[in-house]
C-alpha positions as CSV (number, residue, x, y, z in Angstrom):
1,X,0.1,-0.1,0.1
2,X,1.6,3.3,-0.9
3,X,1.3,6.0,1.8
4,X,-0.7,9.1,0.9
5,X,2.2,11.4,1.8
6,X,5.6,11.0,0.4
7,X,8.9,11.1,2.6
8,X,10.0,14.2,0.7
9,X,10.0,17.3,2.8
10,X,8.1,19.7,0.8
11,X,5.5,22.5,1.7
12,X,2.6,20.4,0.3
13,X,3.6,17.4,2.3
14,X,4.0,19.4,5.4
15,X,0.6,20.9,4.8
16,X,-0.9,17.6,4.5
17,X,0.6,16.3,7.7
18,X,-0.7,19.4,9.5
19,X,-4.2,18.9,8.2
20,X,-4.4,15.4,9.1
21,X,-3.1,16.2,12.6
22,X,-5.5,19.1,13.0
23,X,-8.3,16.9,11.8
24,X,-7.9,14.2,14.2
25,X,-9.6,15.8,17.3
26,X,-12.7,16.6,15.3
27,X,-13.0,13.1,14.1
28,X,-12.6,11.9,17.7
29,X,-15.4,14.3,18.6
30,X,-17.7,12.9,16.1
31,X,-17.0,9.4,17.3
32,X,-17.7,10.4,20.8
33,X,-21.2,11.7,19.7
34,X,-22.1,8.3,18.4
35,X,-21.5,6.5,21.7
36,X,-22.6,6.8,25.2
37,X,-21.9,5.5,28.6
38,X,-20.5,1.8,28.8
39,X,-20.0,1.9,24.9
40,X,-16.8,3.8,25.4
41,X,-15.4,0.7,27.2
42,X,-16.8,-2.0,25.0
43,X,-14.5,-3.4,22.4
44,X,-15.4,-2.3,18.9
45,X,-15.5,-5.8,17.9
46,X,-14.4,-9.1,19.3
47,X,-10.7,-9.0,20.1
48,X,-10.3,-5.2,19.3
49,X,-9.9,-2.1,21.5
50,X,-12.5,-0.1,23.0
51,X,-12.9,3.6,21.9
52,X,-11.4,4.7,25.3
53,X,-8.5,2.1,24.6
54,X,-8.0,3.3,21.0
55,X,-7.8,7.0,22.3
56,X,-5.3,5.8,25.1
57,X,-3.2,4.0,22.3
58,X,-3.2,7.3,20.2
59,X,-2.0,9.3,23.2
60,X,0.6,6.8,24.2
61,X,2.1,7.0,20.5
62,X,1.6,10.9,20.5
63,X,3.5,11.3,23.7
64,X,6.5,9.5,22.3
65,X,6.4,11.0,18.9
66,X,6.2,14.6,20.3
67,X,9.0,14.0,22.9
68,X,11.1,12.9,19.8
69,X,10.0,16.1,17.8
70,X,10.6,18.4,20.6
71,X,14.0,16.9,21.5
72,X,15.0,17.0,17.8
73,X,14.0,20.8,17.7
74,X,15.9,21.6,21.0
75,X,18.8,19.2,20.9
76,X,19.6,18.2,17.4
77,X,21.9,15.0,17.4
78,X,21.1,14.0,20.9
79,X,20.5,10.4,21.0
80,X,16.7,9.4,21.4
81,X,16.2,6.4,23.5
82,X,13.7,4.1,21.8
83,X,10.7,4.2,24.1
84,X,7.8,1.9,23.0
85,X,4.5,3.8,23.1
86,X,2.5,0.7,24.7
87,X,5.1,-1.5,26.4
88,X,6.9,1.3,28.0
89,X,4.9,4.5,28.3
90,X,1.4,2.9,28.1
91,X,2.3,0.5,31.0
92,X,3.4,3.5,33.1
93,X,0.6,5.9,32.6
94,X,-2.3,3.7,31.9
95,X,-4.4,6.2,30.0
96,X,-7.0,3.6,29.3
97,X,-8.2,3.8,32.9
98,X,-9.3,7.4,32.4
99,X,-12.8,8.4,31.1
100,X,-13.0,9.1,27.3
101,X,-14.0,12.7,27.7
102,X,-11.0,13.4,30.0
103,X,-8.7,11.7,27.4
104,X,-10.2,13.6,24.5
105,X,-9.8,17.0,26.4
106,X,-6.1,16.1,27.0
107,X,-5.7,14.9,23.5
108,X,-7.0,18.2,22.2
109,X,-4.9,20.2,24.4
110,X,-1.7,18.4,23.5
111,X,-2.6,18.4,19.8
112,X,-3.1,22.4,20.0
113,X,0.4,22.8,21.6
114,X,2.1,20.5,19.0
115,X,0.3,22.3,16.0
116,X,1.4,25.6,17.3
117,X,5.0,24.3,17.4
118,X,4.8,22.7,13.9
119,X,3.1,25.5,12.3
120,X,5.9,27.9,12.9
121,X,8.8,25.5,11.6
122,X,11.0,26.3,8.7
123,X,11.7,23.7,6.1
124,X,15.2,23.4,7.6
125,X,13.7,22.7,11.1
126,X,11.5,20.1,9.7
127,X,14.6,18.3,8.5
128,X,16.3,18.3,11.9
129,X,17.0,14.9,13.1
130,X,17.9,12.6,16.1
131,X,19.9,9.2,16.1
132,X,17.7,6.7,17.6
133,X,19.2,3.8,19.6
134,X,19.0,0.4,17.5
135,X,18.4,2.3,14.2
136,X,21.0,2.9,11.5
137,X,19.7,6.3,10.3
138,X,18.5,9.3,12.2
139,X,14.9,10.3,11.9
140,X,13.8,13.7,11.1
141,X,11.0,15.9,12.6
142,X,9.2,15.6,9.3
143,X,9.6,11.8,9.3
144,X,8.2,11.3,12.9
145,X,5.3,13.9,12.3
146,X,4.4,12.1,8.8
147,X,4.6,8.6,10.7
148,X,2.2,10.0,13.5
149,X,-0.2,11.6,11.1
150,X,-0.5,8.4,8.9
151,X,-0.8,6.3,12.1
152,X,-3.7,8.3,13.4
153,X,-5.3,8.4,10.0
154,X,-5.4,4.8,9.8
155,X,-6.6,4.1,13.4
156,X,-9.4,6.7,12.9
157,X,-10.6,5.3,9.6
158,X,-10.8,1.7,11.1
159,X,-12.7,3.1,14.1
160,X,-15.1,5.0,11.9
161,X,-15.8,2.0,9.9
162,X,-16.7,0.0,12.9
163,X,-19.0,2.9,14.4
164,X,-21.5,3.7,11.9
165,X,-23.4,6.9,12.2
């Protein structure tokens, strides 16, 4: 499957990333409007996460990716220790134990902060990178933001397909 955003750092690709990242909170709001009460904690289908667990997963991934982006912007070249969003971060914070509404408010706040930072970057700043332990090549701010936006887009599309209006 070809990814909808190429790996080339261009104004167009950056704009697409920012649009996807900006759109995620509204798509989550729309999903929230389709459910109530215990439905937030019920798996969307057998063997799948609940909507609350899905949002917790997105927050775990967002936290690790945003930390990488901020470190790259502040300390280019500083090695990034590979933190796994679920095994490391998720097992520490357990966002899935919080109510969906609280998680969504937190997600929206964090996203507002991230978009404020990303929207001010120059092309040169988008290419800043960090070496990551266990990886041969350094990853750029653009690469990490691209991965995060595509990951969110895929998850939200899957959830929307399971929760029909």
